[in-house]
C-alpha positions as CSV (number, residue, x, y, z in Angstrom):
1,M,-47.6,61.6,-72.8
2,K,-49.4,58.6,-71.4
3,L,-49.7,57.6,-75.2
4,T,-45.8,57.3,-75.7
5,K,-44.9,55.5,-72.8
6,L,-48.1,53.3,-73.8
7,I,-46.3,52.7,-77.0
8,M,-42.9,52.4,-76.1
9,I,-44.2,49.3,-73.3
10,L,-45.9,47.7,-76.6
11,L,-42.5,48.2,-78.2
12,L,-40.6,46.7,-75.5
13,L,-42.7,44.0,-75.1
14,S,-42.5,43.1,-78.7
15,V,-39.1,42.5,-78.4
16,I,-38.7,40.5,-75.3
17,S,-41.4,38.1,-77.1
18,M,-39.5,37.5,-80.1
19,A,-36.7,37.1,-78.2
20,Q,-38.5,34.5,-76.6
21,T,-39.0,33.0,-80.0
22,V,-35.7,32.4,-81.5
23,T,-35.0,29.0,-80.4
24,A,-31.6,27.5,-80.5
25,P,-29.8,25.0,-82.6
26,T,-30.2,21.5,-81.9
27,N,-27.9,18.6,-82.3
28,L,-24.9,19.9,-83.3
29,K,-21.6,17.7,-84.1
30,A,-18.5,17.9,-85.0
31,T,-16.0,15.8,-86.9
32,I,-12.4,15.6,-88.4
33,V,-11.5,16.4,-92.1
34,G,-8.3,16.4,-94.1
35,P,-6.6,13.6,-92.2
36,N,-4.5,12.8,-94.7
37,A,-0.7,14.0,-93.6
38,T,0.0,16.0,-96.4
39,K,-3.1,18.2,-96.3
40,L,-4.4,20.7,-93.2
41,Q,-6.7,19.2,-90.9
42,A,-10.4,20.7,-89.9
43,V,-13.1,20.2,-87.7
44,S,-16.5,20.2,-89.3
45,L,-19.6,21.4,-87.8
46,T,-23.2,20.6,-88.4
47,W,-26.3,21.2,-86.5
48,E,-30.0,21.5,-86.8
49,Y,-32.5,23.9,-86.9
50,G,-36.3,23.5,-87.6
51,Q,-37.9,27.0,-86.6
52,V,-39.3,28.5,-90.3
53,T,-38.1,31.7,-90.8
54,T,-37.2,34.2,-93.2
55,K,-34.2,35.4,-92.4
56,V,-31.8,33.1,-89.7
57,G,-27.9,33.6,-89.3
58,F,-25.3,31.7,-86.8
59,N,-22.9,31.9,-84.7
60,I,-20.2,30.0,-84.1
61,Y,-18.1,29.7,-80.7
62,K,-14.8,27.8,-79.6
63,R,-13.1,27.2,-76.4
64,M,-9.7,26.1,-76.4
65,G,-9.7,22.9,-74.6
66,A,-12.0,20.2,-73.6
67,L,-15.8,21.2,-72.0
68,S,-14.6,21.0,-68.3
69,D,-11.7,23.7,-68.4
70,T,-12.4,27.2,-67.6
71,T,-11.1,28.8,-70.5
72,P,-13.7,31.3,-72.2
73,F,-15.8,30.9,-75.6
74,V,-14.9,33.1,-78.3
75,K,-16.9,34.0,-81.4
76,I,-15.4,33.0,-84.3
77,G,-17.4,33.3,-87.0
78,E,-21.2,33.6,-88.4
79,T,-22.6,31.9,-91.3
80,P,-26.0,31.8,-93.1
81,L,-25.4,27.7,-93.6
82,K,-25.9,24.9,-91.2
83,T,-22.0,23.8,-91.1
84,F,-18.7,25.7,-90.6
85,I,-14.7,24.2,-91.1
86,D,-12.5,25.4,-88.5
87,P,-9.0,24.9,-89.6
88,I,-7.0,23.7,-86.8
89,E,-3.7,22.5,-85.2
90,P,-3.4,18.8,-84.5
91,G,-2.8,17.5,-81.1
92,K,-5.1,19.3,-78.8
93,I,-8.3,19.0,-77.5
94,F,-11.4,21.8,-78.6
95,S,-15.2,22.5,-77.4
96,Y,-18.3,23.9,-79.5
97,Y,-21.5,25.6,-79.8
98,V,-24.0,27.4,-82.0
99,T,-26.4,30.3,-81.7
100,A,-29.3,30.9,-83.8
101,V,-29.6,35.1,-85.2
102,V,-32.5,36.4,-86.1
103,N,-33.5,40.0,-86.8
104,K,-30.3,40.7,-84.8
105,V,-31.6,38.7,-81.6
106,E,-29.3,35.9,-80.5
107,S,-30.7,32.4,-79.2
108,D,-29.2,30.4,-76.5
109,S,-26.0,28.0,-77.4
110,S,-27.1,25.2,-78.8
111,N,-25.5,21.2,-76.9
112,N,-21.9,21.9,-76.3
113,V,-19.4,19.7,-78.1
114,E,-15.9,18.6,-77.7
115,I,-13.2,17.1,-80.0
116,E,-9.7,16.0,-79.8
117,I,-7.9,16.4,-83.0
118,V,-5.3,13.3,-82.6
119,P,-2.0,13.9,-85.0
120,P,-1.9,11.8,-88.1
121,V,0.2,8.6,-88.1
122,I,3.4,9.6,-90.9
123,A,5.2,6.8,-92.1
124,F,9.0,7.1,-93.0
125,G,11.5,5.2,-94.8
126,K,15.3,5.7,-95.5
127,I,17.1,6.3,-98.5
128,S,21.2,5.9,-97.9
129,G,24.0,5.1,-100.5
130,N,27.2,6.4,-102.1
131,L,27.9,8.8,-104.6
132,Y,31.4,8.3,-106.8
133,D,33.3,9.2,-109.9
134,D,32.3,6.9,-112.8
135,S,36.2,6.5,-113.9
136,S,38.0,6.0,-110.6
137,K,34.9,5.1,-108.7
138,A,36.1,7.3,-105.6
139,P,34.0,8.9,-103.5
140,I,32.7,12.3,-104.2
141,A,32.3,14.5,-101.1
142,K,29.9,17.5,-100.8
143,G,27.6,16.4,-103.8
144,N,24.1,16.9,-103.7
145,V,21.5,14.1,-103.5
146,S,18.0,15.6,-104.1
147,F,14.7,13.7,-103.7
148,I,11.4,14.5,-106.1
149,P,8.3,13.4,-105.0
150,T,6.8,12.2,-108.4
151,T,3.5,13.8,-107.6
152,V,4.4,17.2,-108.1
153,K,3.2,18.2,-111.2
154,P,5.1,19.0,-113.4
155,P,8.1,17.3,-111.7
156,S,10.5,20.2,-110.2
157,M,13.4,19.8,-108.2
158,D,13.1,22.9,-106.4
159,I,11.0,20.6,-103.7
160,S,12.3,22.1,-100.2
161,G,13.5,19.5,-97.6
162,M,14.1,17.0,-100.0
163,A,18.1,17.3,-100.6
164,V,21.0,16.3,-98.6
165,M,25.0,16.5,-99.2
166,T,27.2,13.6,-99.3
167,D,30.2,13.5,-96.8
168,G,33.7,13.8,-96.9
169,N,33.1,9.7,-98.0
170,G,30.7,10.5,-100.6
171,N,28.0,9.1,-98.3
172,F,24.2,10.2,-98.0
173,T,21.3,9.5,-95.7
174,A,17.6,10.7,-96.2
175,R,14.7,9.9,-93.9
176,L,11.4,10.5,-96.2
177,R,7.7,9.8,-96.2
178,T,6.7,7.1,-97.7
179,G,5.9,7.7,-101.4
180,D,7.6,7.6,-105.0
181,Y,10.3,9.9,-106.0
182,F,12.8,10.8,-108.4
183,I,16.8,11.0,-107.0
184,Y,18.9,13.7,-109.2
185,S,22.4,13.6,-108.1
186,S,25.0,16.6,-108.8
187,A,28.2,18.1,-108.2
188,H,30.7,20.6,-109.0
189,G,32.8,19.1,-111.5
190,Y,30.7,16.2,-112.7
191,F,27.4,16.1,-115.0
192,G,24.6,16.2,-112.9
193,E,22.1,13.1,-113.9
194,F,18.3,11.5,-112.8
195,Y,18.4,7.7,-111.6
196,D,18.8,5.7,-113.7
197,N,21.8,7.3,-115.8
198,V,19.7,9.5,-117.7
199,K,19.8,13.2,-118.0
200,N,15.9,14.2,-118.0
201,I,13.5,13.6,-115.6
202,Q,11.2,12.1,-118.2
203,N,12.8,9.0,-118.5
204,A,14.1,8.4,-114.8
205,T,13.6,5.4,-112.5
206,K,10.7,5.5,-109.9
207,V,12.4,5.2,-106.6
208,T,9.1,4.0,-104.3
209,V,9.5,4.1,-100.4
210,N,7.6,2.2,-98.1
211,A,7.3,2.4,-94.4
212,G,10.3,1.0,-92.6
213,D,12.6,1.0,-95.6
214,S,16.1,0.9,-95.8
215,L,17.2,1.3,-99.5
216,V,20.9,1.6,-100.6
217,F,22.1,3.4,-103.7
218,G,25.0,3.7,-105.6
219,I,25.2,6.3,-107.7
220,G,28.4,7.0,-109.9
221,L,28.5,10.1,-111.6
222,A,31.0,11.3,-114.6
223,K,33.4,14.0,-114.5
224,I,33.4,17.2,-116.9
225,V,36.3,16.7,-118.9
226,P,37.2,20.3,-120.7
227,P,38.1,19.8,-124.4
228,V,41.1,20.9,-125.9
229,N,40.7,22.8,-128.5
230,Y,43.3,24.2,-131.0
231,T,43.6,27.5,-133.2
232,V,43.7,28.4,-137.1
233,S,46.5,31.4,-137.7
234,G,47.6,33.1,-140.9
235,W,47.1,36.3,-142.5
236,V,45.1,38.5,-145.2
237,K,47.4,40.7,-147.5
238,D,46.8,42.6,-150.8
239,A,48.9,40.8,-154.3
240,S,51.6,43.5,-153.0
241,G,52.4,41.9,-149.1
242,N,50.3,44.8,-147.6
243,P,48.5,43.8,-145.1
244,L,44.4,43.9,-145.0
245,K,41.6,44.2,-142.2
246,A,39.1,41.4,-142.7
247,N,36.9,39.5,-141.3
248,L,37.3,36.2,-141.4
249,T,35.3,33.3,-140.7
250,A,36.0,29.0,-140.2
251,F,32.4,27.2,-141.1
252,I,33.1,23.7,-139.8
253,A,31.9,21.2,-142.6
254,N,31.4,18.2,-141.4
255,K,29.3,17.6,-139.5
256,P,25.2,18.8,-138.9
257,H,24.2,21.4,-137.6
258,D,23.0,20.6,-133.1
259,P,20.0,22.2,-131.7
260,S,21.5,21.8,-128.5
261,C,24.5,24.7,-129.4
262,W,24.1,26.3,-132.6
263,N,27.9,27.0,-133.2
264,M,28.7,26.1,-136.4
265,S,31.3,28.6,-137.2
266,Y,33.8,30.6,-135.8
267,P,35.1,34.0,-136.2
268,S,37.7,36.2,-136.1
269,R,39.2,39.6,-137.4
270,T,43.0,40.6,-138.4
271,D,45.3,43.2,-137.0
272,S,47.2,45.9,-137.9
273,L,49.8,43.5,-139.6
274,G,46.7,41.6,-141.5
275,N,47.4,38.1,-139.1
276,Y,44.5,36.5,-137.6
277,V,44.0,33.7,-134.9
278,I,40.9,32.3,-134.8
279,K,40.6,30.4,-131.1
280,R,39.0,27.3,-129.6
281,V,38.6,25.0,-132.8
282,R,37.3,21.8,-131.7
283,P,39.4,18.4,-132.5
284,G,37.7,16.4,-135.1
285,D,36.2,19.4,-136.8
286,T,36.3,20.1,-141.1
287,I,36.4,23.8,-141.4
288,V,36.6,26.0,-144.4
289,V,38.1,29.3,-144.0
290,Y,36.6,33.0,-145.6
291,A,38.4,36.3,-145.4
292,D,35.4,38.9,-146.1
293,P,37.7,42.2,-146.8
294,M,36.6,45.2,-145.0
295,N,37.7,47.4,-148.1
296,H,35.3,46.7,-150.4
297,A,37.8,47.9,-153.1
298,F,39.1,43.6,-152.5
299,L,37.4,40.7,-153.7
300,P,36.4,38.4,-150.7
301,Q,37.8,34.7,-150.6
302,Y,37.3,31.2,-149.4
303,Y,40.8,29.1,-148.7
304,N,42.7,28.2,-150.8
305,G,42.2,31.1,-153.4
306,K,38.3,29.5,-153.8
307,T,35.4,31.9,-155.0
308,T,32.2,29.7,-153.2
309,F,32.1,27.7,-150.1
310,S,31.7,24.0,-152.4
311,T,34.8,24.5,-154.0
312,A,36.9,25.4,-150.9
313,D,39.7,23.9,-149.4
314,R,38.8,21.8,-146.4
315,I,41.0,21.7,-143.4
316,G,41.0,18.5,-140.7
317,I,41.6,19.8,-137.2
318,T,43.9,17.0,-135.7
319,G,46.0,19.9,-133.8
320,N,47.1,23.8,-134.1
321,V,46.7,24.8,-137.7
322,T,49.4,27.6,-139.0
323,D,50.1,29.5,-142.6
324,I,46.6,29.5,-143.6
325,N,46.9,32.7,-145.9
326,F,45.1,34.7,-148.0
327,T,46.5,37.1,-150.8
328,L,43.1,39.2,-152.1
329,A,42.9,40.3,-155.6
330,A,41.5,43.8,-156.1
331,K,38.4,44.4,-157.7
332,P,38.2,45.8,-160.7
333,V,36.9,49.4,-160.1
334,Y,34.1,51.0,-161.0
335,N,32.4,54.3,-159.7
336,N,29.2,52.7,-159.1
337,G,27.3,51.7,-156.8
338,I,23.2,50.7,-155.1
339,S,21.6,52.5,-152.3
340,G,18.5,53.0,-150.3
341,T,17.0,52.7,-146.9
342,V,15.1,49.8,-144.9
343,T,12.1,51.2,-143.1
344,D,8.9,49.7,-141.8
345,S,5.2,50.4,-144.4
346,A,4.8,53.8,-142.8
347,G,8.4,54.7,-143.7
348,T,9.1,56.0,-140.3
349,T,10.7,53.2,-138.2
350,I,14.1,52.4,-139.2
351,V,14.4,48.8,-139.6
352,K,17.5,46.7,-138.2
353,G,18.5,44.1,-141.3
354,A,20.2,43.3,-143.9
355,V,19.9,43.3,-147.7
356,Y,21.1,40.7,-150.2
357,V,22.1,41.8,-153.4
358,Y,21.8,38.9,-156.6
359,Q,23.4,39.4,-159.8
360,K,22.5,38.4,-163.3
361,D,25.9,36.4,-165.2
362,N,25.9,35.6,-168.8
363,N,23.6,32.8,-168.8
364,N,21.1,35.0,-167.6
365,K,21.2,33.4,-164.1
366,F,21.0,35.8,-161.0
367,S,23.5,34.4,-158.6
368,F,24.1,35.5,-154.6
369,K,26.7,38.3,-154.6
370,G,26.6,39.8,-150.8
371,K,24.6,41.4,-148.2
372,A,25.5,45.0,-146.5
373,Q,23.8,45.9,-143.0
374,T,21.2,48.7,-142.4
375,D,22.8,51.4,-140.1
376,T,21.0,51.6,-137.1
377,V,20.7,54.9,-137.2
378,T,19.3,55.9,-140.9
379,G,18.0,52.5,-141.9
380,S,19.7,53.0,-145.1
381,Y,22.5,50.2,-146.9
382,S,24.4,50.4,-149.9
383,F,26.7,48.7,-152.4
384,T,29.7,49.8,-153.7
385,N,32.2,48.9,-156.9
386,L,29.7,46.4,-158.5
387,V,30.3,44.6,-161.8
388,P,28.3,46.0,-164.5
389,G,24.8,44.5,-165.0
390,Q,21.3,43.2,-163.8
391,Y,20.9,42.7,-160.0
392,I,17.9,42.0,-157.8
393,L,17.8,42.8,-154.3
394,L,16.1,41.1,-151.1
395,A,15.8,43.5,-147.6
396,E,14.9,41.5,-144.0
397,G,14.9,42.1,-140.3
398,R,13.7,40.7,-137.8
399,G,10.3,41.3,-136.5
400,Y,9.4,42.6,-140.1
401,V,7.8,40.4,-143.4
402,P,11.4,40.1,-146.2
403,S,10.8,41.5,-149.9
404,F,12.4,41.7,-152.7
405,F,13.0,44.9,-154.0
406,K,9.6,46.6,-156.9
407,Y,9.7,50.0,-158.1
408,D,6.5,50.2,-156.9
409,G,6.8,50.3,-153.4
410,T,4.9,47.1,-153.0
411,T,6.6,44.0,-151.1
412,T,6.9,40.3,-152.6
413,M,8.4,37.4,-151.3
414,N,8.7,35.7,-154.4
415,W,12.1,36.8,-156.6
416,K,10.2,36.1,-160.0
417,N,7.6,39.3,-158.9
418,A,10.8,41.3,-158.4
419,D,12.1,43.9,-160.4
420,S,15.9,44.4,-161.5
421,V,18.2,47.2,-160.6
422,L,20.7,48.3,-164.2
423,V,24.1,49.4,-163.0
424,T,26.5,51.1,-165.5
425,E,29.9,51.1,-164.9
426,T,29.7,54.7,-164.0
427,S,25.9,54.6,-162.1
428,L,24.7,54.9,-158.7
429,V,21.1,54.0,-158.7
430,S,19.8,55.9,-155.3
431,G,16.5,55.5,-153.8
432,I,16.4,51.7,-153.9
433,N,14.1,51.8,-150.7
434,F,12.3,48.6,-148.9
435,N,9.1,49.4,-147.0
436,L,8.3,46.1,-145.1
437,K,5.6,45.1,-143.3
438,A,5.9,44.6,-139.3
439,H,4.9,41.1,-138.1
440,I,4.5,39.8,-134.2
441,P,7.2,37.6,-133.7
442,N,6.8,33.6,-132.0
443,V,7.4,33.6,-128.9
444,G,7.5,29.9,-128.5
445,G,10.5,27.2,-127.9
446,G,10.6,25.0,-131.7
447,F,12.8,25.7,-134.3
448,V,13.7,24.2,-137.5
449,F,17.5,24.1,-138.8
450,G,19.3,23.1,-141.3
451,I,21.1,23.1,-144.9
452,V,19.8,24.7,-148.5
453,K,21.4,23.4,-151.9
454,G,21.4,22.9,-154.9
455,N,20.3,19.6,-157.0
456,D,24.8,19.9,-157.8
457,G,25.8,19.4,-154.0
458,S,26.5,22.6,-153.6
459,T,25.2,25.0,-150.9
460,L,23.3,27.9,-151.3
461,P,24.0,31.1,-149.3
462,G,21.1,34.1,-149.6
463,T,18.2,31.9,-149.6
464,L,15.4,32.9,-148.3
465,N,13.6,30.5,-145.9
466,Y,10.3,31.7,-144.5
467,M,7.5,29.3,-142.5
468,V,3.8,30.0,-143.1
469,D,1.5,28.2,-139.9
470,A,-1.7,26.3,-140.6
471,S,-3.5,29.5,-141.3
472,G,-2.0,31.1,-144.3
473,N,0.1,33.6,-141.9
474,F,3.5,34.2,-142.1
475,A,5.3,33.0,-138.6
476,D,9.0,33.5,-139.3
477,Y,12.4,33.3,-141.5
478,S,15.5,32.9,-142.0
479,V,18.5,33.4,-145.1
480,T,21.1,31.4,-145.4
481,D,24.7,31.6,-144.4
482,L,27.8,31.4,-146.2
483,D,27.8,28.2,-146.2
484,G,24.1,27.2,-146.5
485,S,23.3,27.1,-143.3
486,Y,20.2,28.3,-141.9
487,M,17.8,28.6,-138.1
488,I,14.4,29.6,-137.8
489,G,13.4,29.5,-134.3
490,S,10.8,30.9,-131.3
491,L,8.4,28.4,-133.3
492,D,5.0,27.6,-131.2
493,A,3.6,24.4,-131.6
494,G,1.6,23.6,-134.5
495,S,1.9,22.4,-138.3
496,Y,3.8,24.9,-140.3
497,T,4.9,24.7,-144.3
498,M,8.1,26.1,-145.1
499,V,9.1,27.5,-148.4
500,S,12.9,28.2,-149.5
501,T,13.3,30.6,-152.2
502,L,16.6,31.9,-154.6
503,V,17.2,34.3,-157.4
504,S,17.3,31.7,-160.2
505,F,15.9,28.3,-158.8
506,Q,12.6,26.6,-158.1
507,N,10.9,27.4,-154.8
508,A,10.9,24.2,-152.4
509,Q,8.2,23.4,-149.9
510,K,7.9,21.3,-147.0
511,N,4.8,20.0,-144.4
512,L,6.6,20.4,-140.7
513,S,5.0,19.9,-137.2
514,V,6.3,21.2,-134.2
515,D,5.5,19.1,-131.4
516,Y,7.3,20.4,-127.8
517,S,6.6,16.6,-126.7
518,N,9.5,14.8,-128.7
519,N,10.0,17.1,-132.0
520,S,10.7,20.7,-131.2
521,A,13.8,21.1,-132.8
522,L,13.6,19.9,-136.5
523,N,16.6,19.4,-139.2
524,V,15.4,19.8,-142.6
525,D,17.9,19.8,-145.3
526,V,16.6,21.5,-148.4
527,S,17.6,20.9,-152.3
528,L,16.5,23.6,-155.1
529,N,16.7,22.7,-158.2
530,P,17.6,25.4,-161.2
531,N,14.5,27.3,-162.7
532,S,13.9,26.8,-166.2
533,T,13.0,30.4,-167.1
534,T,14.8,33.3,-166.0
535,G,12.1,36.1,-166.1
536,I,12.5,39.0,-163.4
537,N,9.0,40.7,-162.6
538,G,7.1,38.7,-165.4
539,N,8.9,35.2,-167.0
540,A,10.4,35.6,-170.1
541,A,8.0,32.4,-171.2
542,V,5.2,33.8,-170.9
543,I,5.7,37.2,-172.3
544,S,3.5,37.6,-175.3
545,G,3.7,40.9,-176.6
546,Y,5.4,44.2,-177.1
547,E,5.5,46.4,-174.0
548,L,6.3,50.2,-172.7
549,R,5.8,51.0,-168.6
550,Q,4.9,53.9,-167.3
551,N,8.3,55.3,-165.7
552,Y,8.9,54.6,-161.5
553,P,9.0,57.0,-159.8
554,N,6.9,60.0,-161.2
555,P,7.6,63.0,-160.9
556,F,11.5,62.1,-160.6
557,N,14.2,63.8,-159.3
558,P,17.2,63.1,-160.6
559,S,16.8,59.4,-161.7
560,T,13.7,57.0,-162.4
561,I,13.5,53.5,-164.2
562,I,12.0,53.0,-167.3
563,S,11.2,49.5,-167.6
564,Y,9.6,47.5,-171.6
565,Q,9.6,44.0,-172.9
566,I,10.1,42.4,-176.5
567,P,8.3,39.1,-176.7
568,Q,11.8,38.5,-179.6
569,N,15.4,39.7,-180.5
570,S,15.1,43.1,-181.6
571,F,17.2,46.5,-182.4
572,V,15.9,48.5,-179.3
573,T,16.1,52.6,-179.3
574,L,14.8,54.0,-176.4
575,K,15.0,58.0,-176.8
576,V,13.7,60.9,-174.6
577,Y,12.5,64.2,-176.5
578,N,11.6,67.5,-174.5
579,I,7.7,69.3,-175.5
580,L,9.4,70.7,-178.7
581,G,10.2,67.2,-179.8
582,N,13.8,68.3,-179.9
583,Q,15.8,64.5,-178.5
584,V,17.5,65.4,-175.2
585,A,19.3,61.8,-175.0
586,T,19.4,58.4,-175.9
587,L,19.2,55.4,-173.1
588,V,19.3,52.6,-175.6
589,N,20.6,51.6,-179.0
590,E,21.4,48.3,-179.6
591,Q,19.9,44.8,-180.2
592,Q,18.8,42.9,-177.4
593,T,17.4,39.8,-176.4
594,A,13.5,38.8,-175.5
595,G,12.5,39.6,-172.0
596,N,12.2,42.2,-169.6
597,H,14.2,45.2,-169.3
598,N,14.9,48.3,-167.1
599,Y,16.9,51.5,-167.3
600,N,17.9,53.9,-164.7
601,F,17.3,56.7,-166.6
602,K,19.3,59.9,-165.1
603,A,18.4,63.6,-165.8
604,N,21.1,65.2,-163.6
605,N,21.6,67.6,-166.8
606,L,17.9,68.3,-167.6
607,A,15.6,71.2,-166.2
608,S,12.3,70.6,-164.4
609,G,9.7,69.8,-166.8
610,V,7.5,67.1,-169.1
611,Y,9.8,64.9,-171.2
612,I,8.9,61.9,-174.0
613,Y,10.4,58.9,-174.3
614,K,9.7,56.8,-176.7
615,L,10.4,53.0,-177.5
616,T,11.1,51.3,-181.0
617,A,11.5,47.6,-181.2
618,G,10.9,46.1,-184.4
619,S,8.3,47.3,-185.8
620,F,7.0,48.3,-182.4
621,T,6.4,52.6,-180.9
622,A,5.6,53.4,-178.2
623,V,5.8,56.6,-175.8
624,R,4.8,58.1,-172.7
625,K,5.4,61.4,-170.7
626,L,7.9,61.7,-167.7
627,T,7.9,64.6,-165.2
628,L,11.3,66.1,-163.3
629,L,11.0,67.6,-160.7
630,K,14.6,69.3,-159.1
């Protein structure tokens, strides 16, 4: 018991001894920091402490008032450093002292300091003036005049307390701190502008306000005059005078595309009587009107009875235009067509887009014939009542890489690698499916726009224009409209190569640079030259031998494509036999020109099983197997 008491006494003496060894901080000083009127002010406290110890902390105490006041000191912070910053309110007096803390034992207080925070002197100047109508010089009441400090990065008009409203005589007055400003004026019914008469802040004139200034400005605004618009009207009928439902488009043919307002056409639609009105057509426009019948048994037409944009009649707009009428001719009736689906590369996600079709003419050249939108639920598309012949197809959809059709399911943006689809008067070619590769669309603010024409000046609809970035990655694309116009948007800043490709034309490439600071919108017109050769899926100029290719798809049901090539004009037969050697079909039996050829074999009347198809061309003979599975 005596030993326990002795230990407790020793511990108490030890604590008392330790408390006596914790010395107080010395030489406490207080200074004001942040005297600039645009920044917060604060008191900076510094002190000295010479005791050597492994760990020491400091408590900071503050009084709201002078040292002679009786208000209590309050602890406001702790720090291991020998400095402390205390944000304060200007125009008041404060007192401070500091203590040291070692092993939870606090020292006596340091010397006390007192400091008075004198509010900074803020200098002002005045800007006044009058806001008036540029044309009539009449004052503009209830207009807004904003003063934007040039120190804001980037300059912004959303600066609280920097805007004033004009009175009934258009006068305004603003008391501003000294500094540099941009002035922005606006009013209902007028175009807003920066001083001095510019649209954007980058070109605005800086106004400097010094202490005691009294600056005066007269600012005129241009009134917004609503444009005078006109209408174009007429009807769409068949040869018997029956009204037809049709979509009408008036393309602007005399103006370059305006990046500030991508509106280069006016749409309309006929009513139940076949009448239509195209509204809000601007004076000075020269338009080309196109009628696209909803009943695909009729041929589309440009005004006046023309089949191409280049040859269509031009209509100058100086007032309302009437009697722009269309009598549409019926298509020859063919019970044929091409159909399929457009999905992603996995074949699971529906692609919302369009399929473009190009037809081979008598000169072995392919030309654009039309497009079909994909069904938003099934991804399916179809073309019906086609002129018999060979066709190439291109599919596209936002967020995917466009591709020409290939039977093996691979994708290509080179039309020379495409497979042609043969359509007879009665063939309904199905299964022409596309599996497009997805890509992440850009989200930038740059875009490229323009017109694609042939070297003869004719516009070229159906041209695929796509961008490749500096790393060789696909960026975005656009397919030209009927007037040959295109726009590729949402481009990030950087260097690109734009490739323009159209079936039967040579590709064109242009190197471009998108720079948001001065050329985020690029007007790039393209001229394409006709291709010297017409080979599809293998150029005819480089065919050096005979070849019979494996049918695709295989196995199939009920149709498949048989492809072959011949290096010279030959009499060709293509026949199908069963496994017993009996002939079951003759597919080709005619003289053919050198090149690549495709045949759509429909086996609706045959039973499931293995068959042999045999090609004979001159002295060349080849056979392959195909499998029909029903």
